[in-house]
Residue, then its C-alpha position, 0 to 999 in steps of 0.5 A: m511538473v504534475s499539478s495534482v496527484a492522488v496517491l493510492s496504496d495497499i489496495h490488496g486486490v479489493l475491487p469494491a474499495l478501489d472502485a469507491v476511490l476511483a469514483e471520487p471527484a478529486v481522483r477523477d480530476a487528478e492529473r496523476i494517480v500514483l500507486t505506492g505498491d501492494v496492488a494485487a495480493g488479495p481476493q480479486p487480484a486480476a480484476v484489480l490489476d485490469r481495472l488499473l491497467g485500463l486507466g493507462d498512462r495516467v497511473t504511475w506504479v511503484r512496486g510493493n513487497a507483495d507485488r514482488e512476492l507474487a512474481e516470486l511465488a509464480r516463478g517458484e523462487t519461494d513457496d511461502v511469504g508469510d501471507p496465506i492469500a498470496p500463493w492463491a493470488a499468484k495463481q490467479l494472475s496471467a503471465d502478463h500480469l506477473a511480468w508487469l508486477a515484476g518489472l515495476p520500479q522500487t521508487v518513482t520521483l515526480d515534480a509535484g506542484g508546490f512540493g518540488e521533487v517527491v519520492f514515492c516508495h512502498a516501505t522506504p526508498r531503499d527497501d520494499a519491506e522494512v518498517v517505519v511508523v508514525d512514531s519511529r524515532l528521528e534516527r530511524w528516519s535518517e537511516v532509511l532516507a539517507g540515500l535521498p538527494q538533498q533537494v527531496m523534501t517530501v517522501v510518500c510511502g505505504h506498507t503499514h496500512m495506517p495513514f499519517c503525516r509527519l515531519a522527520n528532520r525537515r522532510q515531510i513524510i506522508n503515508p496515505g494508509s490502505v485502500g483495501m486493508p485498513y487498520g484503525r478505521q473502516g473505509a478506503h484511505w488515500t491522499l491528494l497532493a495538490g497546490g502544495a497542500i496535503s489532504m488525507r482522505r478516507t472514502p466510506y463505502d458499505a463494507a457489508a455489501a463489499c464483503e458479499l461482492v468479494r465473496a461472490e466473485s473470489s474463489y479464495p477458500d477463506v474469502a469470507e473470513w478474510a473480507d470480514y476482517f479486513l474490509h471492516a478494519r477489525a484490527s485497530d491502529a493500536d493493535a497494528l502498532a503493537v505488532m509493527a512498531p518493534r520492527d522499526g529497530r526500536g526493539s528486537g525486530d530488524g525492521e524488515d518483516s512484511t506486514d501483509g498477512r492477517d496472522r502477521e497483523d494479529g501478531e501470531s507469527s513473524 
């Protein structure tokens, strides 16, 4: 059994945001750090992976759609995942990095103190790219969680970059939000599970200074615009929900679109 878990999701290759969270006393003291996917698809992919790999067995990894897509891009299995930064990021990673990402599990189950068995996933336990949001209807939650064992009463996911905590058919659903690409509020969002309590956290940091650092250390051609938009959280939660909510099956979307490129968040393309 794990007594405390710090959950970090959707880091997206932003090292200053990751370092701000790793410096938090509650993260340093947590028995386990769980990453719920989309670690490297961003402006500092190799540096972020190396920082996390350096933490060793204390970190439990879950694969996100963007992690899978980086490996697919590198292997030539696709040439377009809808995220402009992803092809560049894939080329920055070593063969060992890519093999690590490709081999990550889609879900992980941990016995967390006070919670029992907790399932950690990226989007949903059955799919790393489908969409559920805070106000997805209960029928949708029943659908995406249908395969879970009955005793699992807590599910931690990511993918949509907006933190929330809600009940759905008696199950506790937790989304820590995004460390590196937040929607709604600037800062690095994460969650602490300890002693049966859920603590939704936001670590503030100097976004302007972080943008300067990312621009200095990344060779991505559009890094200045990318960093300004995401590190300052230019997209509000209302903006993001307007794009993503129809993809949970309530409208014409099929719920399986990825949500990791700026154009997709802005609603400029599907």
